[in-house]
Structure formats: C-alpha cells, structure tokens
C-alpha positions in Angstrom: -0.1 -0.2 -0.1 1.4 3.4 -1.1 0.9 7.0 -0.3 3.1 9.7 0.3 3.2 12.8 2.3 1.8 16.7 2.3 2.5 19.6 4.2 0.5 21.1 7.6 1.8 24.2 8.4 5.1 23.4 7.4 5.2 19.8 9.5 5.2 16.7 6.7 2.3 14.3 7.1 2.5 11.1 6.0 -0.6 9.2 4.4 -1.5 6.0 3.0 -3.0 5.4 -0.3 -6.9 6.4 -0.1 -7.0 8.4 2.5 -8.1 11.6 3.2 -6.5 14.7 4.3 -8.4 14.7 7.6 -7.4 10.9 8.2 -3.9 11.3 7.6 -3.7 14.6 10.1 -5.8 12.3 12.9 -3.6 9.5 12.4 -0.2 12.0 12.6 -1.9 13.0 16.1 -2.8 16.3 14.6 -6.3 17.3 16.0 -6.3 20.8 16.2 -7.5 22.6 12.4 -7.9 26.1 13.5 -10.8 28.5 14.8 -13.8 29.2 13.4 -15.3 32.7 13.2 -16.7 32.2 16.1 -13.7 30.9 18.1 -14.9 27.7 18.4 -12.2 25.1 17.8 -12.0 23.3 14.1 -11.4 19.4 14.1 -12.1 16.3 12.4 -15.9 15.4 13.6 -18.2 13.8 11.1 -16.3 12.7 8.2 -19.1 13.2 5.7 -18.8 16.8 5.0 -22.0 17.7 7.0 -20.4 19.9 10.0 -18.0 21.8 8.1 -15.9 21.3 11.5 -12.5 20.5 9.6 -12.3 23.3 7.2 -8.9 23.8 6.3 -7.2 25.9 2.9 -5.6 24.2 0.2 -4.1 26.2 -2.6 -6.3 29.2 -1.8 -9.6 27.5 -1.4 -11.7 26.4 1.9 -12.4 22.6 1.7 -13.4 19.9 4.1 -10.3 18.1 5.2 -12.7 14.7 5.6 -13.8 14.8 1.9 -10.1 15.9 0.3 -8.0 13.3 -0.8 -4.8 12.9 0.4 -2.0 13.8 -2.5 1.9 14.2 -2.4 3.2 17.3 -2.5 0.0 19.4 -1.0 0.3 22.3 1.2 -2.3 22.3 3.6 -3.0 25.3 6.0 -5.7 26.3 8.7 -8.3 28.1 7.8 -7.6 32.1 9.1 -10.2 33.3 10.5 -9.9 37.4 11.4 -12.4 39.4 13.3 -13.5 42.8 12.0 
C-alpha cells in the first residue's frame, strides 16, 4: 500500500493510499485544525462533510479535510479567521 506526504503548517504528514487529509492528520496526532469565525476549535468530526468542522485551506480554497483526498506534495493550512 503506497502513499506519500503533504505539508500541514510546514510539518510533513505521511498518508496511506486512499486516505483523506483529515484521516492522515488524525493518524499523525494532529487534532487542532484552527478556529472558526465564532472562535470554536476546528477538528475532524463527522467524516462526511456535513458539519464543516474540518475546514482547511488548500491552494487558496477552503475545503473539508474529511472529503479531500490526500495527495503527495499538497500544502494544507489552517483556515485563518480574522475578526473585523
């Protein structure tokens, strides 16, 4: 079973073939994915994209980490929320 790695906040995260970004982060012990606009902690929760609790930034787009396939060389960042 092959895989690869991607960057999370400049930390290399390995993944297995077929894993989502959220699964690889969780397996690597990374649970904190940032903060929502209301200040709540973002994390992997439902696994089906319904709760929007695992939003991350990928190439300037905001995506659900649980629905995004892990790919070699990705640069994944926390969603930066600014309060007005």
